[in-house]
C-alpha positions as CSV (number, residue, x, y, z in Angstrom):
1,M,-81.6,-60.3,-75.2
2,P,-82.9,-59.6,-78.6
3,L,-84.0,-56.0,-79.3
4,E,-87.7,-57.2,-79.5
5,K,-87.6,-58.4,-75.9
6,L,-86.2,-55.1,-74.7
7,I,-88.8,-53.2,-76.6
8,D,-91.5,-55.5,-75.2
9,F,-90.2,-54.8,-71.7
10,L,-90.4,-51.0,-72.3
11,E,-93.8,-51.2,-73.8
12,E,-95.2,-53.4,-71.0
13,N,-94.0,-50.6,-68.6
14,D,-95.6,-47.8,-70.6
15,V,-92.2,-46.3,-71.6
16,K,-92.0,-44.0,-74.6
17,F,-88.8,-44.4,-76.5
18,T,-87.2,-43.7,-79.9
19,R,-85.2,-46.1,-82.0
20,I,-82.1,-44.6,-83.6
21,I,-80.6,-46.5,-86.5
22,H,-77.0,-45.5,-87.3
23,S,-74.0,-46.8,-89.3
24,K,-72.3,-49.7,-87.7
25,A,-69.9,-48.4,-85.1
26,Y,-68.1,-50.0,-82.1
27,T,-66.9,-47.1,-79.9
28,S,-69.4,-45.0,-77.9
29,Q,-68.0,-41.7,-79.1
30,V,-68.2,-42.7,-82.8
31,I,-71.8,-44.0,-82.2
32,A,-72.7,-40.6,-80.7
33,H,-71.3,-38.9,-83.7
34,H,-73.1,-41.2,-86.2
35,A,-76.4,-40.8,-84.3
36,H,-76.0,-37.0,-83.9
37,I,-76.4,-37.1,-80.1
38,S,-74.3,-35.7,-77.3
39,G,-71.6,-38.0,-75.8
40,N,-73.0,-36.8,-72.4
41,M,-76.4,-38.4,-73.2
42,L,-75.2,-41.6,-74.7
43,A,-74.7,-44.3,-72.1
44,K,-71.8,-46.6,-72.3
45,T,-72.1,-49.9,-70.4
46,V,-68.9,-51.2,-68.8
47,V,-68.9,-54.7,-67.3
48,L,-67.0,-55.1,-64.0
49,K,-66.2,-58.1,-61.9
50,D,-65.6,-58.3,-58.1
51,P,-63.1,-60.6,-56.4
52,D,-65.9,-63.1,-55.6
53,G,-66.7,-63.4,-59.3
54,K,-69.9,-61.3,-59.2
55,F,-70.5,-59.1,-62.2
56,W,-71.6,-55.4,-62.1
57,M,-72.7,-52.9,-64.8
58,A,-71.2,-49.4,-64.7
59,V,-73.1,-47.0,-66.9
60,V,-71.3,-43.8,-67.8
61,P,-71.6,-41.1,-70.5
62,A,-69.8,-42.0,-73.8
63,N,-67.1,-39.4,-73.3
64,Y,-66.3,-40.6,-69.7
65,Q,-64.5,-43.5,-68.2
66,V,-65.0,-45.5,-65.0
67,N,-62.8,-44.7,-62.1
68,L,-62.4,-48.2,-60.6
69,Q,-61.3,-46.9,-57.2
70,E,-64.4,-44.7,-56.9
71,I,-66.9,-47.4,-58.0
72,S,-65.2,-49.9,-55.7
73,N,-65.7,-47.5,-52.8
74,V,-69.4,-47.3,-53.8
75,C,-70.0,-51.0,-54.2
76,G,-67.7,-52.1,-51.4
77,K,-65.6,-54.5,-53.5
78,G,-62.4,-54.3,-55.5
79,L,-64.0,-54.1,-58.9
80,K,-61.9,-54.7,-62.0
81,L,-62.8,-54.5,-65.7
82,A,-64.2,-57.8,-66.9
83,T,-62.7,-59.3,-70.1
84,E,-64.9,-59.9,-73.1
85,A,-64.3,-63.6,-72.6
86,E,-65.7,-63.4,-69.0
87,F,-68.9,-61.5,-69.9
88,T,-69.9,-62.5,-73.4
89,N,-71.9,-65.4,-72.2
90,L,-73.9,-63.2,-69.8
91,F,-75.5,-61.5,-72.8
92,P,-76.0,-64.3,-75.3
93,C,-78.4,-62.5,-77.6
94,C,-76.3,-59.3,-77.7
95,E,-73.3,-58.4,-79.8
96,T,-70.2,-58.1,-77.6
97,G,-70.0,-54.6,-76.2
98,A,-73.5,-53.6,-77.3
99,M,-75.5,-54.8,-74.3
100,P,-78.1,-52.4,-73.0
101,P,-77.7,-51.0,-69.5
102,F,-80.6,-53.0,-68.1
103,G,-78.6,-55.2,-65.8
104,N,-81.9,-56.0,-63.9
105,L,-82.9,-58.1,-67.0
106,F,-79.7,-60.1,-66.7
107,G,-79.5,-60.4,-62.9
108,I,-76.6,-57.9,-62.7
109,P,-76.6,-54.9,-60.4
110,V,-76.2,-51.5,-62.1
111,C,-74.3,-48.4,-61.0
112,V,-75.0,-45.2,-63.0
113,S,-72.7,-42.2,-63.0
114,E,-74.2,-39.1,-61.5
115,T,-73.1,-37.3,-64.6
116,L,-75.8,-39.1,-66.6
117,A,-78.4,-38.2,-64.0
118,T,-78.2,-34.6,-65.0
119,N,-79.8,-35.5,-68.4
120,N,-83.5,-35.7,-69.1
121,E,-82.9,-38.5,-71.6
122,I,-80.6,-41.4,-72.0
123,A,-79.6,-43.2,-75.2
124,F,-77.9,-46.6,-75.2
125,N,-77.0,-49.6,-77.4
126,A,-79.9,-51.9,-77.9
127,G,-78.0,-55.2,-78.3
128,D,-76.2,-54.5,-81.6
129,H,-73.8,-52.0,-83.1
130,K,-76.3,-50.4,-85.4
131,E,-79.2,-49.3,-83.2
132,L,-79.8,-47.2,-80.1
133,L,-82.8,-46.6,-78.0
134,Q,-83.5,-43.2,-76.4
135,M,-85.9,-42.7,-73.5
136,S,-86.4,-40.5,-70.5
137,F,-83.8,-40.9,-67.8
138,A,-86.6,-40.9,-65.2
139,D,-88.2,-44.0,-66.8
140,F,-84.7,-45.7,-67.0
141,I,-84.3,-45.1,-63.2
142,R,-87.8,-46.4,-62.5
143,L,-87.2,-49.7,-64.4
144,V,-83.6,-50.4,-63.6
145,K,-83.4,-49.0,-60.0
146,P,-79.6,-48.5,-60.2
147,V,-77.2,-47.1,-57.6
148,I,-76.4,-43.5,-58.7
149,A,-73.0,-42.3,-57.6
150,Q,-70.0,-40.3,-58.8
151,F,-67.4,-42.7,-60.1
152,S,-66.6,-41.5,-63.6
153,K,-64.3,-38.9,-65.1
154,K,-64.2,-37.2,-68.4
155,R,-61.8,-38.6,-71.0
156,S,-59.0,-36.2,-71.7
């Protein structure tokens, strides 16, 4: 999904957002550093796959990781990390690893870490490795309608 389609979707839903341009970066913690935002506010999208071949999005803070057992308990399936080869075609207009956490726009259910829900705002990759969008967390919840649960742990 090109950035313009995401922006159109947000504007059609009366969402205020900020575009943040940063130096090209590939890891969420480096992106947070370049963009001068907290790793707790920057959402990292992790693609998971269940035994039936269904894909899921797990959205966690940049400085956290997904606990596969916990998210499997929430979703009722034995979720595993999907490989890039398995999920790249699901997001044809996005750079690999830079897909926004709007699984609803891709037909993919979304689970969001409770840790992110403590923030007033959320920032996330907008389809490439050079730009973020930042918006209210309440608007994100309203548009995506994710499952919110505790399934992440802080990186040590």
